[in-house]
DOTIKOL-254289 format. One record per atom (N, C-alpha, C, CB): residue number from 1; residue in one letter; chain; atom name; x, y, z. Coordinates in steps of 0.001 Angstrom, whole numbers, plus 500000, padded with zeros to 6 digits. Glycine has a CB too. Layout:
N
NUM, a, A, CA, X, Y, Z
...
***
This chain:
118
1, m, A, N, 736338, 186404, 494327
1, m, A, CA, 737374, 186835, 495245
1, m, A, C, 738669, 186934, 494449
1, m, A, CB, 737513, 185854, 496461
2, d, A, N, 739353, 188022, 494635
2, d, A, CA, 740632, 188234, 493947
2, d, A, C, 741755, 187724, 494842
2, d, A, CB, 740845, 189748, 493590
3, w, A, N, 742154, 186477, 494590
3, w, A, CA, 743170, 185843, 495435
3, w, A, C, 744543, 186483, 495248
3, w, A, CB, 743252, 184351, 495130
4, a, A, N, 744758, 187142, 494125
4, a, A, CA, 746039, 187838, 493920
4, a, A, C, 746178, 188987, 494907
4, a, A, CB, 746154, 188367, 492469
5, t, A, N, 745056, 189634, 495218
5, t, A, CA, 745078, 190729, 496197
5, t, A, C, 745322, 190193, 497601
5, t, A, CB, 743758, 191520, 496157
6, v, A, N, 744749, 189042, 497895
6, v, A, CA, 744902, 188446, 499220
6, v, A, C, 746328, 187956, 499417
6, v, A, CB, 743907, 187290, 499414
7, g, A, N, 746855, 187291, 498407
7, g, A, CA, 748213, 186750, 498514
7, g, A, C, 748290, 185677, 499581
7, g, A, CB, 749213, 187863, 498823
8, d, A, N, 749377, 185709, 500345
8, d, A, CA, 749593, 184713, 501402
8, d, A, C, 749067, 185160, 502756
8, d, A, CB, 751060, 184399, 501518
9, r, A, N, 748492, 186344, 502801
9, r, A, CA, 748003, 186882, 504077
9, r, A, C, 746691, 186219, 504491
9, r, A, CB, 747812, 188405, 503977
10, p, A, N, 746453, 186131, 505795
10, p, A, CA, 745131, 185674, 506246
10, p, A, C, 744061, 186649, 505766
10, p, A, CB, 745087, 185539, 507797
11, l, A, N, 742873, 186167, 505502
11, l, A, CA, 741792, 187028, 505000
11, l, A, C, 741523, 188224, 505913
11, l, A, CB, 740516, 186217, 504839
12, c, A, N, 741650, 188008, 507224
12, c, A, CA, 741366, 189101, 508151
12, c, A, C, 742370, 190246, 508018
12, c, A, CB, 741366, 188582, 509578
13, e, A, N, 743543, 189983, 507446
13, e, A, CA, 744559, 191026, 507266
13, e, A, C, 744539, 191622, 505864
13, e, A, CB, 745938, 190463, 507556
14, a, A, N, 743873, 190960, 504936
14, a, A, CA, 743824, 191443, 503556
14, a, A, C, 742737, 192504, 503435
14, a, A, CB, 743563, 190272, 502562
15, d, A, N, 742977, 193472, 502572
15, d, A, CA, 742010, 194543, 502362
15, d, A, C, 741091, 194167, 501207
15, d, A, CB, 742726, 195894, 502082
16, v, A, N, 740172, 193223, 501479
16, v, A, CA, 739227, 192772, 500458
16, v, A, C, 737815, 192789, 501027
16, v, A, CB, 739592, 191354, 499950
17, d, A, N, 736871, 193010, 500134
17, d, A, CA, 735467, 193003, 500516
17, d, A, C, 734951, 191565, 500450
17, d, A, CB, 734627, 193947, 499594
18, l, A, N, 734558, 191024, 501583
18, l, A, CA, 734090, 189639, 501648
18, l, A, C, 732576, 189515, 501550
18, l, A, CB, 734560, 189004, 502927
19, t, A, N, 731892, 190612, 501334
19, t, A, CA, 730430, 190591, 501294
19, t, A, C, 729896, 189619, 500255
19, t, A, CB, 729898, 191977, 501013
20, g, A, N, 730401, 189703, 499036
20, g, A, CA, 729938, 188827, 497956
20, g, A, C, 730239, 187365, 498219
20, g, A, CB, 730567, 189239, 496652
21, p, A, N, 731510, 187021, 498506
21, p, A, CA, 731821, 185620, 498774
21, p, A, C, 731047, 185042, 499961
21, p, A, CB, 733295, 185472, 499021
22, l, A, N, 730867, 185829, 501023
22, l, A, CA, 730104, 185333, 502175
22, l, A, C, 728637, 185114, 501807
22, l, A, CB, 730211, 186319, 503356
23, a, A, N, 728081, 185989, 500994
23, a, A, CA, 726694, 185817, 500544
23, a, A, C, 726581, 184557, 499689
23, a, A, CB, 726212, 187062, 499743
24, d, A, N, 727565, 184337, 498806
24, d, A, CA, 727560, 183125, 497980
24, d, A, C, 727642, 181878, 498849
24, d, A, CB, 728726, 183149, 496979
25, w, A, N, 728511, 181924, 499853
25, w, A, CA, 728684, 180765, 500736
25, w, A, C, 727405, 180485, 501522
25, w, A, CB, 729861, 180997, 501705
26, n, A, N, 726787, 181529, 502043
26, n, A, CA, 725539, 181353, 502794
26, n, A, C, 724429, 180814, 501907
26, n, A, CB, 725103, 182675, 503423
27, a, A, N, 724377, 181263, 500643
27, a, A, CA, 723380, 180747, 499705
27, a, A, C, 723632, 179268, 499436
27, a, A, CB, 723406, 181548, 498383
28, h, A, N, 724896, 178906, 499281
28, h, A, CA, 725253, 177500, 499068
28, h, A, C, 724825, 176648, 500262
28, h, A, CB, 726771, 177358, 498829
29, l, A, N, 725145, 177103, 501462
29, l, A, CA, 724768, 176359, 502664
29, l, A, C, 723254, 176207, 502774
29, l, A, CB, 725313, 177054, 503910
30, s, A, N, 722533, 177226, 502380
30, s, A, CA, 721075, 177171, 502422
30, s, A, C, 720546, 176107, 501462
30, s, A, CB, 720475, 178543, 502079
31, l, A, N, 721129, 176030, 500259
31, l, A, CA, 720718, 175001, 499295
31, l, A, C, 721020, 173595, 499811
31, l, A, CB, 721421, 175223, 497952
32, v, A, N, 722206, 173427, 500389
32, v, A, CA, 722590, 172117, 500935
32, v, A, C, 721640, 171728, 502060
32, v, A, CB, 724058, 172137, 501451
33, r, A, N, 721369, 172672, 502951
33, r, A, CA, 720479, 172408, 504089
33, r, A, C, 719071, 172053, 503619
33, r, A, CB, 720426, 173628, 505023
34, d, A, N, 718598, 172731, 502559
34, d, A, CA, 717253, 172464, 502045
34, d, A, C, 717129, 171078, 501422
34, d, A, CB, 716875, 173514, 501024
35, k, A, N, 718228, 170553, 500865
35, k, A, CA, 718205, 169234, 500231
35, k, A, C, 718465, 168101, 501217
35, k, A, CB, 719228, 169180, 499122
36, a, A, N, 719041, 168417, 502366
36, a, A, CA, 719389, 167386, 503351
36, a, A, C, 718128, 166785, 503968
36, a, A, CB, 720293, 167975, 504456
37, a, A, N, 718280, 165558, 504444
37, a, A, CA, 717161, 164879, 505096
37, a, A, C, 716743, 165679, 506329
37, a, A, CB, 717542, 163415, 505486
38, p, A, N, 715485, 166041, 506425
38, p, A, CA, 715047, 166824, 507579
38, p, A, C, 714987, 165965, 508842
38, p, A, CB, 713677, 167452, 507304
39, l, A, N, 715334, 166579, 509945
39, l, A, CA, 715169, 165906, 511230
39, l, A, C, 713711, 166043, 511645
39, l, A, CB, 716130, 166502, 512322
40, p, A, N, 713111, 164971, 512138
40, p, A, CA, 711757, 165124, 512682
40, p, A, C, 711779, 166194, 513769
40, p, A, CB, 711218, 163768, 513249
41, e, A, N, 710726, 166983, 513813
41, e, A, CA, 710669, 168110, 514741
41, e, A, C, 710909, 167684, 516188
41, e, A, CB, 709327, 168802, 514630
42, s, A, N, 710328, 166558, 516586
42, s, A, CA, 710493, 166104, 517967
42, s, A, C, 711948, 165746, 518262
42, s, A, CB, 709589, 164897, 518242
43, l, A, N, 712648, 165158, 517291
43, l, A, CA, 714058, 164809, 517474
43, l, A, C, 714920, 166058, 517523
43, l, A, CB, 714537, 163884, 516348
44, a, A, N, 714649, 167014, 516638
44, a, A, CA, 715404, 168273, 516649
44, a, A, C, 715226, 168991, 517990
44, a, A, CB, 714949, 169190, 515485
45, a, A, N, 714000, 169013, 518498
45, a, A, CA, 713735, 169663, 519784
45, a, A, C, 714465, 168943, 520919
45, a, A, CB, 712221, 169698, 520066
46, l, A, N, 714482, 167623, 520864
46, l, A, CA, 715178, 166851, 521890
46, l, A, C, 716678, 167134, 521862
46, l, A, CB, 714919, 165350, 521698
47, l, A, N, 717265, 167219, 520668
47, l, A, CA, 718692, 167514, 520561
47, l, A, C, 719016, 168906, 521100
47, l, A, CB, 719149, 167396, 519107
48, v, A, N, 718145, 169869, 520825
48, v, A, CA, 718339, 171217, 521370
48, v, A, C, 718259, 171179, 522892
48, v, A, CB, 717287, 172201, 520798
49, e, A, N, 717277, 170453, 523421
49, e, A, CA, 717125, 170360, 524872
49, e, A, C, 718330, 169686, 525524
49, e, A, CB, 715853, 169592, 525219
50, i, A, N, 718821, 168614, 524924
50, i, A, CA, 720004, 167935, 525471
50, i, A, C, 721190, 168887, 525485
50, i, A, CB, 720344, 166667, 524648
51, t, A, N, 721372, 169613, 524394
51, t, A, CA, 722473, 170578, 524320
51, t, A, C, 722360, 171621, 525413
51, t, A, CB, 722501, 171259, 522953
52, e, A, N, 721170, 172162, 525586
52, e, A, CA, 720958, 173192, 526608
52, e, A, C, 721211, 172648, 528010
52, e, A, CB, 719537, 173747, 526514
53, r, A, N, 720718, 171465, 528286
53, r, A, CA, 720900, 170884, 529626
53, r, A, C, 722365, 170556, 529903
53, r, A, CB, 720049, 169616, 529777
54, l, A, N, 723054, 169997, 528911
54, l, A, CA, 724478, 169695, 529098
54, l, A, C, 725270, 170980, 529326
54, l, A, CB, 725040, 168930, 527875
55, t, A, N, 724975, 171992, 528531
55, t, A, CA, 725667, 173271, 528675
55, t, A, C, 725413, 173881, 530045
55, t, A, CB, 725227, 174243, 527581
56, a, A, N, 724173, 173841, 530503
56, a, A, CA, 723826, 174419, 531805
56, a, A, C, 724458, 173650, 532961
56, a, A, CB, 722315, 174450, 531976
57, t, A, N, 724683, 172370, 532775
57, t, A, CA, 725215, 171523, 533844
57, t, A, C, 726745, 171556, 533905
57, t, A, CB, 724742, 170090, 533652
58, t, A, N, 727379, 171996, 532833
58, t, A, CA, 728836, 171960, 532729
58, t, A, C, 729542, 172666, 533882
58, t, A, CB, 729263, 172580, 531432
59, v, A, N, 729057, 173813, 534292
59, v, A, CA, 729725, 174585, 535349
59, v, A, C, 729617, 173887, 536701
59, v, A, CB, 729126, 175993, 535441
60, d, A, N, 728429, 173413, 537041
60, d, A, CA, 728201, 172820, 538360
60, d, A, C, 728630, 171356, 538472
60, d, A, CB, 726752, 172930, 538706
61, a, A, N, 728517, 170621, 537367
61, a, A, CA, 728807, 169186, 537438
61, a, A, C, 729486, 168710, 536146
61, a, A, CB, 727504, 168383, 537688
62, p, A, N, 730716, 169152, 535899
62, p, A, CA, 731379, 168773, 534645
62, p, A, C, 731581, 167269, 534494
62, p, A, CB, 732713, 169460, 534552
63, l, A, N, 731796, 166559, 535590
63, l, A, CA, 731975, 165114, 535475
63, l, A, C, 730678, 164421, 535071
63, l, A, CB, 732484, 164538, 536792
64, a, A, N, 729565, 164938, 535555
64, a, A, CA, 728266, 164386, 535150
64, a, A, C, 728048, 164604, 533652
64, a, A, CB, 727112, 165036, 535965
65, v, A, N, 728464, 165767, 533150
65, v, A, CA, 728335, 166048, 531720
65, v, A, C, 729220, 165094, 530922
65, v, A, CB, 728709, 167521, 531413
66, l, A, N, 730441, 164881, 531377
66, l, A, CA, 731329, 163953, 530674
66, l, A, C, 730771, 162530, 530683
66, l, A, CB, 732723, 163970, 531310
67, r, A, N, 730167, 162148, 531795
67, r, A, CA, 729547, 160821, 531865
67, r, A, C, 728378, 160733, 530880
67, r, A, CB, 729063, 160519, 533309
68, a, A, N, 727563, 161782, 530830
68, a, A, CA, 726422, 161807, 529903
68, a, A, C, 726902, 161753, 528457
68, a, A, CB, 725563, 163070, 530129
69, i, A, N, 727989, 162434, 528165
69, i, A, CA, 728542, 162407, 526809
69, i, A, C, 728995, 160995, 526452
69, i, A, CB, 729721, 163399, 526680
70, g, A, N, 729585, 160297, 527403
70, g, A, CA, 729966, 158909, 527166
70, g, A, C, 728769, 158045, 526837
70, g, A, CB, 730684, 158349, 528369
71, v, A, N, 727681, 158252, 527562
71, v, A, CA, 726449, 157497, 527292
71, v, A, C, 725929, 157838, 525892
71, v, A, CB, 725360, 157806, 528369
72, l, A, N, 725930, 159123, 525559
72, l, A, CA, 725458, 159541, 524237
72, l, A, C, 726330, 158970, 523121
72, l, A, CB, 725431, 161065, 524145
73, e, A, N, 727629, 158917, 523345
73, e, A, CA, 728529, 158335, 522340
73, e, A, C, 728228, 156857, 522123
73, e, A, CB, 729996, 158513, 522765
74, r, A, N, 727971, 156132, 523204
74, r, A, CA, 727645, 154707, 523067
74, r, A, C, 726319, 154521, 522333
74, r, A, CB, 727583, 154031, 524452
75, i, A, N, 725345, 155372, 522646
75, i, A, CA, 724059, 155310, 521955
75, i, A, C, 724258, 155619, 520469
75, i, A, CB, 723043, 156301, 522589
76, a, A, N, 725005, 156678, 520176
76, a, A, CA, 725245, 157080, 518783
76, a, A, C, 725971, 155986, 518009
76, a, A, CB, 726057, 158380, 518732
77, t, A, N, 726920, 155332, 518647
77, t, A, CA, 727660, 154257, 517983
77, t, A, C, 726735, 153094, 517645
77, t, A, CB, 728818, 153771, 518870
78, r, A, N, 725923, 152683, 518609
78, r, A, CA, 725028, 151535, 518399
78, r, A, C, 723965, 151848, 517352
78, r, A, CB, 724356, 151129, 519720
79, v, A, N, 723286, 152969, 517518
79, v, A, CA, 722212, 153316, 516598
79, v, A, C, 722781, 153696, 515230
79, v, A, CB, 721367, 154470, 517168
80, g, A, N, 723929, 154373, 515220
80, g, A, CA, 724567, 154742, 513964
80, g, A, C, 724962, 153531, 513150
80, g, A, CB, 725777, 155594, 514226
81, r, A, N, 725426, 152491, 513827
81, r, A, CA, 725788, 151255, 513135
81, r, A, C, 724560, 150675, 512430
81, r, A, CB, 726383, 150223, 514129
82, e, A, N, 723447, 150649, 513136
82, e, A, CA, 722213, 150133, 512545
82, e, A, C, 721769, 150997, 511363
82, e, A, CB, 721100, 150069, 513604
83, a, A, N, 721816, 152296, 511539
83, a, A, CA, 721363, 153224, 510491
83, a, A, C, 722275, 153204, 509279
83, a, A, CB, 721281, 154638, 511038
84, a, A, N, 723562, 152956, 509473
84, a, A, CA, 724516, 152988, 508367
84, a, A, C, 724295, 151862, 507367
84, a, A, CB, 725923, 152916, 508902
85, y, A, N, 723695, 150769, 507792
85, y, A, CA, 723447, 149654, 506875
85, y, A, C, 722181, 149861, 506055
85, y, A, CB, 723347, 148351, 507650
86, e, A, N, 721266, 150661, 506539
86, e, A, CA, 719976, 150832, 505870
86, e, A, C, 720082, 151393, 504447
86, e, A, CB, 719110, 151737, 506692
87, p, A, N, 720846, 152471, 504197
87, p, A, CA, 720886, 153003, 502823
87, p, A, C, 721398, 151982, 501804
87, p, A, CB, 721767, 154244, 502775
88, a, A, N, 722479, 151290, 502121
88, a, A, CA, 723032, 150315, 501175
88, a, A, C, 722078, 149149, 500981
88, a, A, CB, 724394, 149803, 501661
89, d, A, N, 721493, 148662, 502066
89, d, A, CA, 720558, 147539, 501968
89, d, A, C, 719302, 147929, 501189
89, d, A, CB, 720175, 147045, 503368
90, g, A, N, 718953, 149220, 501259
90, g, A, CA, 717767, 149706, 500553
90, g, A, C, 718054, 150172, 499134
90, g, A, CB, 717150, 150828, 501322
91, g, A, N, 719299, 150022, 498687
91, g, A, CA, 719656, 150402, 497329
91, g, A, C, 719800, 151893, 497103
91, g, A, CB, 718651, 149877, 496401
92, v, A, N, 720051, 152654, 498155
92, v, A, CA, 720216, 154103, 498032
92, v, A, C, 721623, 154387, 497502
92, v, A, CB, 719976, 154823, 499411
93, s, A, N, 721721, 155239, 496490
93, s, A, CA, 723021, 155542, 495893
93, s, A, C, 723862, 156398, 496834
93, s, A, CB, 722841, 156258, 494546
94, a, A, N, 725170, 156367, 496613
94, a, A, CA, 726092, 157177, 497420
94, a, A, C, 725782, 158664, 497256
94, a, A, CB, 727558, 156892, 497021
95, e, A, N, 725380, 159065, 496056
95, e, A, CA, 725039, 160468, 495818
95, e, A, C, 723805, 160879, 496624
95, e, A, CB, 724798, 160712, 494319
96, a, A, N, 722816, 159986, 496682
96, a, A, CA, 721599, 160283, 497451
96, a, A, C, 721913, 160348, 498945
96, a, A, CB, 720509, 159216, 497180
97, v, A, N, 722808, 159486, 499414
97, v, A, CA, 723214, 159523, 500820
97, v, A, C, 723921, 160844, 501106
97, v, A, CB, 724139, 158318, 501165
98, a, A, N, 724818, 161257, 500223
98, a, A, CA, 725551, 162512, 500408
98, a, A, C, 724588, 163695, 500462
98, a, A, CB, 726576, 162713, 499275
99, t, A, N, 723631, 163720, 499554
99, t, A, CA, 722644, 164801, 499549
99, t, A, C, 721831, 164787, 500838
99, t, A, CB, 721710, 164679, 498327
100, g, A, N, 721402, 163609, 501247
100, g, A, CA, 720597, 163486, 502465
100, g, A, C, 721344, 163907, 503719
100, g, A, CB, 720125, 162072, 502622
101, l, A, N, 722651, 163682, 503713
101, l, A, CA, 723462, 164075, 504867
101, l, A, C, 723982, 165500, 504752
101, l, A, CB, 724627, 163123, 505029
102, g, A, N, 723803, 166118, 503600
102, g, A, CA, 724264, 167484, 503407
102, g, A, C, 725778, 167578, 503321
102, g, A, CB, 723766, 168355, 504523
103, t, A, N, 726395, 166598, 502630
103, t, A, CA, 727851, 166577, 502550
103, t, A, C, 728277, 166050, 501183
103, t, A, CB, 728456, 165711, 503686
104, t, A, N, 729558, 165881, 501002
104, t, A, CA, 730069, 165355, 499741
104, t, A, C, 729942, 163836, 499713
104, t, A, CB, 731534, 165775, 499531
105, r, A, N, 730076, 163276, 498522
105, r, A, CA, 729997, 161829, 498365
105, r, A, C, 731084, 161134, 499179
105, r, A, CB, 730115, 161446, 496887
106, s, A, N, 732310, 161635, 499117
106, s, A, CA, 733409, 160980, 499837
106, s, A, C, 733227, 161079, 501349
106, s, A, CB, 734752, 161598, 499433
107, k, A, N, 732757, 162213, 501843
107, k, A, CA, 732520, 162343, 503286
107, k, A, C, 731357, 161456, 503732
107, k, A, CB, 732235, 163813, 503653
108, a, A, N, 730339, 161346, 502883
108, a, A, CA, 729203, 160483, 503222
108, a, A, C, 729653, 159028, 503317
108, a, A, CB, 728076, 160627, 502175
109, l, A, N, 730470, 158601, 502366
109, l, A, CA, 730967, 157226, 502404
109, l, A, C, 731827, 156988, 503638
109, l, A, CB, 731769, 156913, 501139
110, m, A, N, 732657, 157960, 503999
110, m, A, CA, 733475, 157833, 505206
110, m, A, C, 732595, 157752, 506450
110, m, A, CB, 734450, 159015, 505324
111, l, A, N, 731553, 158563, 506500
111, l, A, CA, 730618, 158524, 507631
111, l, A, C, 729970, 157142, 507747
111, l, A, CB, 729529, 159613, 507473
112, l, A, N, 729529, 156609, 506611
112, l, A, CA, 728898, 155288, 506632
112, l, A, C, 729880, 154199, 507070
112, l, A, CB, 728332, 154954, 505252
113, l, A, N, 731080, 154254, 506525
113, l, A, CA, 732081, 153241, 506892
113, l, A, C, 732470, 153353, 508364
113, l, A, CB, 733331, 153381, 506012
114, t, A, N, 732628, 154573, 508832
114, t, A, CA, 732979, 154779, 510247
114, t, A, C, 731862, 154286, 511152
114, t, A, CB, 733267, 156269, 510529
115, a, A, N, 730622, 154592, 510801
115, a, A, CA, 729487, 154156, 511625
115, a, A, C, 729365, 152645, 511629
115, a, A, CB, 728184, 154781, 511122
116, r, A, N, 729615, 152019, 510486
116, r, A, CA, 729528, 150553, 510428
116, r, A, C, 730594, 149880, 511289
116, r, A, CB, 729661, 150076, 508984
117, d, A, N, 731761, 150514, 511364
117, d, A, CA, 732857, 149942, 512155
117, d, A, C, 732713, 150247, 513632
117, d, A, CB, 734192, 150462, 511659
118, g, A, N, 731843, 151221, 513978
118, g, A, CA, 731705, 151670, 515357
118, g, A, C, 731272, 150592, 516234
118, g, A, CB, 730765, 152787, 515467
***
């Protein structure tokens, strides 16, 4: 990408071809996703179903959705706290945790620390 051509303008206003950079970014995301810890199929399906049900319920019962989100947050906090101790207790390196989570080392460490404090 020729940043001199872009200057201070937003990308949408600059006259540049983003095809190459977007292809590079998508390839990068694909590599990160392929290295990340896979979700068990049943868990991935359950998360999709929860998302669909919450979305469908939002119009008719937004307070019920907000209540369900509160329950999910409490579950995520409790289970996340338990899960956050496992990598360190098992001797997993920060780099391996970052790869498994599909993020950087510093973000992975922040995620672990936040989950432990939750």
